[in-house]
N, CA, C and O atoms as a DFTB+ gen file, in Angstrom:
236 C
 N C O
     1  1       1.103      26.878      31.013
     2  2       1.807      27.407      32.165
     3  2       1.551      26.492      33.355
     4  3       0.423      26.057      33.589
     5  1       2.587      26.212      34.085
     6  2       2.453      25.424      35.298
     7  2       3.137      26.168      36.439
     8  3       4.328      26.468      36.368
     9  1       2.392      26.456      37.471
    10  2       2.899      27.198      38.617
    11  2       3.529      26.199      39.592
    12  3       2.938      25.167      39.911
    13  1       4.729      26.524      40.054
    14  2       5.488      25.609      40.910
    15  2       6.046      26.378      42.104
    16  3       6.453      27.533      41.977
    17  1       6.059      25.725      43.262
    18  2       6.722      26.276      44.446
    19  2       7.902      25.368      44.782
    20  3       7.738      24.159      44.948
    21  1       9.086      25.955      44.880
    22  2      10.271      25.220      45.312
    23  2      10.162      25.015      46.817
    24  3      10.355      25.956      47.586
    25  1       9.858      23.806      47.237
    26  2       9.630      23.523      48.648
    27  2      10.881      23.737      49.504
    28  3      10.765      23.982      50.705
    29  1      12.058      23.651      48.914
    30  2      13.289      23.907      49.662
    31  2      13.450      25.395      49.966
    32  3      14.089      25.764      50.952
    33  1      12.877      26.240      49.129
    34  2      12.994      27.689      49.296
    35  2      11.834      28.298      50.082
    36  3      11.991      29.356      50.690
    37  1      10.675      27.644      50.076
    38  2       9.494      28.173      50.753
    39  2       9.736      28.239      52.265
    40  3      10.174      27.267      52.882
    41  1       9.438      29.411      52.848
    42  2       9.611      29.587      54.296
    43  2       8.263      29.599      55.023
    44  3       8.213      29.788      56.239
    45  1       7.180      29.399      54.283
    46  2       5.864      29.318      54.909
    47  2       5.324      30.636      55.406
    48  3       4.593      30.665      56.395
    49  1       5.661      31.726      54.749
    50  2       5.226      33.049      55.201
    51  2       3.746      33.320      54.906
    52  3       3.158      34.246      55.463
    53  1       3.159      32.519      54.040
    54  2       1.743      32.593      53.673
    55  2       1.374      33.801      52.807
    56  3       0.187      34.029      52.575
    57  1       2.330      34.570      52.329
    58  2       1.971      35.739      51.521
    59  2       1.260      35.331      50.233
    60  3       0.311      35.998      49.821
    61  1       1.699      34.255      49.595
    62  2       1.048      33.828      48.357
    63  2      -0.383      33.362      48.620
    64  3      -1.274      33.586      47.801
    65  1      -0.599      32.716      49.763
    66  2      -1.939      32.238      50.127
    67  2      -2.875      33.417      50.368
    68  3      -4.036      33.384      49.961
    69  1      -2.377      34.447      51.024
    70  2      -3.188      35.634      51.295
    71  2      -3.518      36.392      50.013
    72  3      -4.627      36.902      49.857
    73  1      -2.557      36.464      49.098
    74  2      -2.737      37.210      47.853
    75  2      -3.580      36.443      46.851
    76  3      -4.393      37.035      46.141
    77  1      -3.397      35.134      46.786
    78  2      -4.008      34.337      45.723
    79  2      -4.513      32.985      46.254
    80  3      -3.969      31.938      45.904
    81  1      -5.550      33.013      47.097
    82  2      -6.019      31.768      47.726
    83  2      -6.639      30.764      46.757
    84  3      -6.786      29.592      47.102
    85  1      -7.003      31.199      45.560
    86  2      -7.546      30.252      44.589
    87  2      -6.462      29.409      43.921
    88  3      -6.768      28.457      43.204
    89  1      -5.201      29.755      44.155
    90  2      -4.082      29.028      43.552
    91  2      -3.184      28.388      44.608
    92  3      -2.604      27.330      44.362
    93  1      -3.062      29.004      45.766
    94  2      -2.144      28.526      46.805
    95  2      -2.874      28.246      48.114
    96  3      -3.857      28.910      48.442
    97  1      -2.383      27.260      48.854
    98  2      -2.839      27.023      50.219
    99  2      -1.668      26.439      50.997
   100  3      -0.660      26.030      50.421
   101  1      -1.821      26.409      52.315
   102  2      -0.771      25.831      53.143
   103  2      -0.938      24.316      53.171
   104  3      -2.054      23.807      53.069
   105  1       0.181      23.595      53.310
   106  2       0.125      22.132      53.368
   107  2      -0.558      21.685      54.660
   108  3      -0.900      22.513      55.503
   109  1      -0.752      20.396      54.810
   110  2      -1.473      19.855      55.965
   111  2      -0.810      20.202      57.293
   112  3      -1.485      20.314      58.316
   113  1       0.506      20.370      57.279
   114  2       1.230      20.733      58.498
   115  2       1.229      22.235      58.751
   116  3       1.616      22.681      59.831
   117  1       0.793      23.025      57.757
   118  2       0.786      24.476      57.892
   119  2       2.166      25.093      57.825
   120  3       2.369      26.220      58.275
   121  1       3.125      24.353      57.258
   122  2       4.508      24.820      57.249
   123  2       4.961      25.389      55.905
   124  3       5.815      26.275      55.863
   125  1       4.396      24.885      54.812
   126  2       4.822      25.294      53.474
   127  2       3.590      25.543      52.608
   128  3       2.537      24.940      52.815
   129  1       3.738      26.431      51.644
   130  2       2.662      26.667      50.686
   131  2       2.708      25.592      49.604
   132  3       3.773      25.086      49.251
   133  1       1.541      25.261      49.093
   134  2       1.442      24.328      47.976
   135  2       0.543      24.943      46.907
   136  3      -0.265      25.828      47.189
   137  1       0.695      24.464      45.692
   138  2      -0.119      24.929      44.570
   139  2      -1.335      24.013      44.457
   140  3      -1.198      22.790      44.407
   141  1      -2.527      24.614      44.418
   142  2      -3.750      23.815      44.282
   143  2      -4.379      23.978      42.901
   144  3      -5.317      23.259      42.556
   145  1      -3.865      24.922      42.109
   146  2      -4.376      25.132      40.756
   147  2      -3.205      25.551      39.865
   148  3      -3.038      26.732      39.562
   149  1      -2.402      24.580      39.452
   150  2      -1.144      24.842      38.743
   151  2      -1.336      25.477      37.373
   152  3      -0.399      26.067      36.835
   153  1      -2.521      25.368      36.803
   154  2      -2.761      25.918      35.467
   155  2      -3.524      27.231      35.493
   156  3      -4.001      27.689      34.455
   157  1      -3.645      27.835      36.648
   158  2      -4.399      29.075      36.777
   159  2      -3.762      30.206      35.975
   160  3      -2.540      30.295      35.855
   161  1      -4.604      31.051      35.439
   162  2      -4.143      32.260      34.746
   163  2      -4.570      33.510      35.521
   164  3      -4.600      34.608      34.967
   165  1      -4.894      33.340      36.782
   166  2      -5.344      34.461      37.617
   167  2      -4.263      35.539      37.697
   168  3      -3.072      35.241      37.781
   169  1      -4.704      36.792      37.670
   170  2      -3.774      37.917      37.748
   171  2      -2.983      37.919      39.050
   172  3      -1.856      38.414      39.093
   173  1      -3.565      37.370      40.109
   174  2      -2.898      37.407      41.407
   175  2      -1.653      36.524      41.462
   176  3      -0.836      36.674      42.370
   177  1      -1.494      35.605      40.504
   178  2      -0.314      34.727      40.504
   179  2       0.964      35.554      40.351
   180  3       1.936      35.334      41.073
   181  1       0.963      36.498      39.421
   182  2       2.152      37.336      39.221
   183  2       2.464      38.150      40.466
   184  3       3.630      38.330      40.819
   185  1       1.428      38.642      41.129
   186  2       1.641      39.402      42.364
   187  2       2.229      38.502      43.452
   188  3       3.106      38.924      44.205
   189  1       1.747      37.271      43.530
   190  2       2.282      36.328      44.518
   191  2       3.752      36.026      44.236
   192  3       4.564      35.958      45.159
   193  1       4.091      35.846      42.963
   194  2       5.486      35.591      42.582
   195  2       6.372      36.760      42.994
   196  3       7.456      36.559      43.543
   197  1       5.913      37.978      42.731
   198  2       6.694      39.173      43.067
   199  2       6.812      39.381      44.567
   200  3       7.805      39.937      45.036
   201  1       5.820      38.947      45.323
   202  2       5.786      39.164      46.764
   203  2       6.587      38.133      47.547
   204  3       7.019      38.410      48.666
   205  1       6.793      36.952      46.979
   206  2       7.488      35.876      47.689
   207  2       8.888      36.324      48.104
   208  3       9.705      36.659      47.247
   209  1       9.178      36.333      49.410
   210  2      10.483      36.830      49.871
   211  2      11.663      35.956      49.468
   212  3      12.793      36.440      49.408
   213  1      11.422      34.683      49.192
   214  2      12.516      33.785      48.814
   215  2      12.508      33.412      47.336
   216  3      13.273      32.552      46.901
   217  1      11.635      34.065      46.566
   218  2      11.524      33.800      45.140
   219  2      11.333      32.304      44.875
   220  3      11.943      31.737      43.969
   221  1      10.468      31.677      45.690
   222  2      10.243      30.236      45.598
   223  2       9.196      29.847      44.570
   224  3       9.059      28.666      44.248
   225  1       8.446      30.825      44.045
   226  2       7.369      30.519      43.100
   227  2       7.808      30.842      41.689
   228  3       8.409      31.886      41.434
   229  1       7.502      29.937      40.775
   230  2       7.804      30.180      39.367
   231  2       6.685      29.625      38.499
   232  3       5.853      28.837      38.949
   233  1       6.689      30.056      37.248
   234  2       5.713      29.519      36.296
   235  2       6.347      29.367      34.941
   236  3       5.690      28.928      33.998
C-alpha cells in the first residue's frame, strides 16, 4: 500500500495531519499536506482519507 496526496486537490486544511501525524505533515511552506510514511498501516490513515474534504488522499 502506498498513501498518496493529490497536491492539486489538497487545500491545506490540516485535518489529516491532526488525525494522523505519524503519516502526514505540512510542507515547508505550510500550505499543503505531504505524506511522510507512505507505507504506514496505521488505523488513522482510513480516518484521514474519510475526513479529507477534497478527497485528496488515496492508498
